[in-house]
PLY file of the C-alpha trace (Angstrom):
ply
format ascii 1.0
element vertex 225
property float x
property float y
property float z
element edge 224
property int vertex1
property int vertex2
end_header
-68.88 12.29 -32.42
-69.16 14.21 -35.74
-67.34 15.03 -38.76
-66.30 18.22 -37.55
-65.24 16.62 -33.74
-62.84 14.33 -36.42
-61.21 16.50 -38.37
-60.00 18.65 -35.56
-58.20 15.45 -33.77
-56.64 14.20 -37.00
-55.54 18.29 -37.56
-54.09 17.59 -34.02
-52.93 14.85 -34.44
-50.97 15.64 -38.01
-49.97 18.98 -35.71
-48.05 17.14 -32.58
-47.03 14.47 -35.43
-45.35 17.33 -36.96
-44.02 19.31 -34.20
-42.34 15.74 -33.00
-40.31 15.35 -36.31
-39.22 18.85 -35.86
-37.90 18.24 -32.21
-36.62 15.30 -34.21
-35.34 16.50 -37.00
-33.70 19.43 -34.09
-32.19 17.74 -31.21
-32.35 13.84 -32.36
-28.47 14.50 -32.84
-28.15 15.13 -28.80
-29.76 11.37 -28.58
-27.32 9.87 -31.67
-24.54 11.28 -29.23
-25.73 9.53 -26.10
-25.84 6.48 -27.39
-21.96 6.93 -28.91
-21.02 7.93 -25.77
-22.48 5.33 -24.19
-21.36 2.99 -26.05
-18.20 4.16 -26.52
-17.46 4.58 -22.83
-18.31 1.07 -22.42
-15.72 -0.09 -25.06
-12.99 1.93 -23.46
-13.23 0.53 -19.58
-13.92 -2.79 -21.53
-10.54 -1.57 -22.89
-8.72 -0.30 -19.88
-9.93 -3.46 -17.96
-8.34 -5.57 -20.73
-4.79 -3.55 -20.68
-4.19 -3.41 -17.03
-4.89 -6.88 -16.96
-2.61 -8.27 -19.93
-0.10 -5.21 -17.36
-1.06 -7.43 -14.44
-0.19 -10.56 -15.93
2.88 -9.80 -18.12
3.93 -7.81 -14.49
3.72 -11.26 -12.26
4.82 -13.57 -15.28
8.09 -11.53 -14.92
8.51 -11.17 -10.94
8.48 -14.91 -11.27
10.92 -14.96 -13.60
13.33 -13.20 -11.64
12.21 -14.90 -8.38
13.22 -18.21 -10.01
16.65 -17.25 -10.17
18.56 -19.44 -7.80
21.80 -15.94 -7.32
20.59 -13.71 -5.62
22.28 -11.47 -7.89
20.11 -12.33 -11.15
17.48 -11.70 -9.34
18.20 -8.62 -7.84
19.29 -8.03 -11.65
15.63 -8.60 -13.11
14.07 -7.30 -10.92
15.69 -4.08 -11.30
14.49 -4.11 -14.58
10.78 -4.58 -13.88
8.50 -1.34 -13.91
5.05 -1.36 -13.18
2.55 2.02 -13.20
0.24 1.38 -10.11
1.93 2.08 -7.40
1.71 -0.56 -5.12
2.39 -2.86 -7.56
5.81 -0.96 -7.76
6.28 -0.97 -4.29
5.87 -4.50 -4.05
8.77 -5.47 -6.78
10.87 -2.78 -5.54
10.57 -4.24 -1.87
11.27 -8.02 -3.48
14.74 -6.26 -5.03
15.52 -5.39 -1.72
15.53 -8.02 0.15
17.08 -9.69 -2.88
19.93 -6.93 -3.11
20.60 -7.47 1.12
20.46 -11.84 0.36
23.44 -10.35 -2.19
26.08 -8.55 0.63
24.02 -4.72 -1.47
22.96 -3.38 1.51
22.74 0.43 -0.23
21.29 -0.81 -3.16
18.11 -2.13 -0.68
18.09 0.74 0.90
17.88 2.76 -1.77
14.46 0.71 -2.86
13.46 0.71 0.16
13.63 4.48 1.19
12.47 4.47 -2.38
9.05 2.91 -1.74
8.86 5.08 1.86
9.06 8.53 0.08
6.57 7.85 -2.31
3.28 9.45 -1.12
0.57 7.74 -3.94
1.62 4.21 -1.93
-0.39 2.91 0.20
0.69 4.04 4.26
1.36 0.79 5.53
3.74 -0.34 2.68
6.04 3.29 3.57
5.44 2.23 6.63
7.28 -1.00 6.00
9.78 -0.11 3.75
10.98 2.49 6.54
10.97 0.68 9.03
13.06 -2.22 6.96
15.63 0.16 6.00
16.44 1.48 9.51
17.02 -1.76 10.36
19.77 -2.54 7.51
21.86 0.83 8.50
22.18 0.12 12.21
25.75 0.72 11.17
25.79 3.14 8.56
23.19 5.31 10.21
24.24 8.24 12.96
21.94 6.93 16.22
20.53 10.59 16.48
18.52 9.68 12.85
18.01 6.25 13.60
16.03 7.02 16.58
13.80 10.17 15.62
12.89 8.11 12.40
12.13 4.87 14.64
9.26 7.35 16.88
8.42 8.54 14.13
7.33 5.24 13.46
5.84 4.62 16.94
3.18 7.09 16.77
0.09 6.05 18.20
-1.75 4.39 15.16
1.10 2.82 12.93
1.63 -0.28 11.56
5.53 -0.50 12.42
4.02 1.32 15.76
5.47 -1.84 18.72
8.26 -3.09 16.15
9.07 0.41 16.46
9.11 0.54 20.21
11.17 -2.73 20.71
14.13 -0.58 18.21
14.27 2.11 20.25
14.09 0.07 23.81
17.48 -2.27 21.70
18.70 1.13 21.02
18.68 2.20 24.92
20.59 -1.24 25.80
23.46 -0.81 23.30
23.55 3.09 25.16
23.40 1.98 28.24
20.03 3.02 28.71
18.62 -0.18 31.30
16.29 1.93 33.31
14.87 3.58 29.88
15.08 0.16 28.04
13.63 -1.91 30.75
10.92 1.00 30.44
10.44 0.76 27.05
9.39 -2.71 27.15
6.73 -2.74 29.51
4.98 -0.17 27.59
5.55 -2.92 24.55
4.13 -4.92 27.34
1.43 -3.01 27.79
-0.18 -2.85 24.39
-3.51 -4.28 23.57
-2.25 -5.25 20.16
1.57 -7.28 21.41
1.81 -9.65 19.55
2.52 -13.33 21.42
6.40 -13.51 20.35
6.85 -9.88 20.53
5.55 -10.32 24.66
7.74 -13.07 25.08
10.63 -11.59 23.86
10.17 -8.20 25.90
9.77 -10.60 28.87
12.79 -11.99 28.33
14.77 -9.10 27.85
13.19 -7.71 30.84
14.23 -10.66 32.80
17.46 -10.13 31.31
18.08 -6.81 32.29
17.74 -7.71 36.06
14.51 -6.13 35.99
10.59 -7.52 36.84
8.09 -7.24 34.31
4.80 -5.46 35.10
2.43 -8.73 34.64
-0.41 -6.98 36.78
-3.46 -5.77 33.62
-1.28 -7.69 30.67
-3.58 -7.50 27.60
-4.53 -10.97 26.40
-2.62 -12.18 23.35
-3.87 -14.57 20.40
-2.36 -18.04 19.72
0 1
1 2
2 3
3 4
4 5
5 6
6 7
7 8
8 9
9 10
10 11
11 12
12 13
13 14
14 15
15 16
16 17
17 18
18 19
19 20
20 21
21 22
22 23
23 24
24 25
25 26
26 27
27 28
28 29
29 30
30 31
31 32
32 33
33 34
34 35
35 36
36 37
37 38
38 39
39 40
40 41
41 42
42 43
43 44
44 45
45 46
46 47
47 48
48 49
49 50
50 51
51 52
52 53
53 54
54 55
55 56
56 57
57 58
58 59
59 60
60 61
61 62
62 63
63 64
64 65
65 66
66 67
67 68
68 69
69 70
70 71
71 72
72 73
73 74
74 75
75 76
76 77
77 78
78 79
79 80
80 81
81 82
82 83
83 84
84 85
85 86
86 87
87 88
88 89
89 90
90 91
91 92
92 93
93 94
94 95
95 96
96 97
97 98
98 99
99 100
100 101
101 102
102 103
103 104
104 105
105 106
106 107
107 108
108 109
109 110
110 111
111 112
112 113
113 114
114 115
115 116
116 117
117 118
118 119
119 120
120 121
121 122
122 123
123 124
124 125
125 126
126 127
127 128
128 129
129 130
130 131
131 132
132 133
133 134
134 135
135 136
136 137
137 138
138 139
139 140
140 141
141 142
142 143
143 144
144 145
145 146
146 147
147 148
148 149
149 150
150 151
151 152
152 153
153 154
154 155
155 156
156 157
157 158
158 159
159 160
160 161
161 162
162 163
163 164
164 165
165 166
166 167
167 168
168 169
169 170
170 171
171 172
172 173
173 174
174 175
175 176
176 177
177 178
178 179
179 180
180 181
181 182
182 183
183 184
184 185
185 186
186 187
187 188
188 189
189 190
190 191
191 192
192 193
193 194
194 195
195 196
196 197
197 198
198 199
199 200
200 201
201 202
202 203
203 204
204 205
205 206
206 207
207 208
208 209
209 210
210 211
211 212
212 213
213 214
214 215
215 216
216 217
217 218
218 219
219 220
220 221
221 222
222 223
223 224
């Protein structure tokens, strides 16, 4: 390689180096900012995880302490003082509070706690349906029959988690109203449902027989043990 070529290469290298330093001076702050954002984001994520763990542990400790009370009224009162940011956790607290209130004989408080879960759109639908079903069963003597029927019919819609139990409640309402044929038909629908459990299937068979009907035993679904 000639001296001229070597000189040209050195000049080119120097130009490239100058350009690189120029880019770094002009845009280097972007890289620094990216590093700060990445490190800061990771730190914030870990902080939020730690906060969530601490909140969950505090809530769990509070629930255990509340449930350890031997008196149902004390349990309900202790659970009433617990709160959670997570909708599902708060739903579980409310349902436990409803159970304790029911045991203490405060049906109104139990229904209020369950209905609060049932109407909360942020709660998983299965918890909402369970809460709604339980609230309806507690209002057998206080809620008019038409309202209870409408709400049980909503829970009995295809695909609902409480579908079969809601159908059973509708059949029981027919029995109470003296609508024997409708009750038997309702129990037959339960028997034919592929999701029927052994216990519910047995109850349906017994009630059909008790009402003077003849269970349709053809093509009954196979239930687990």
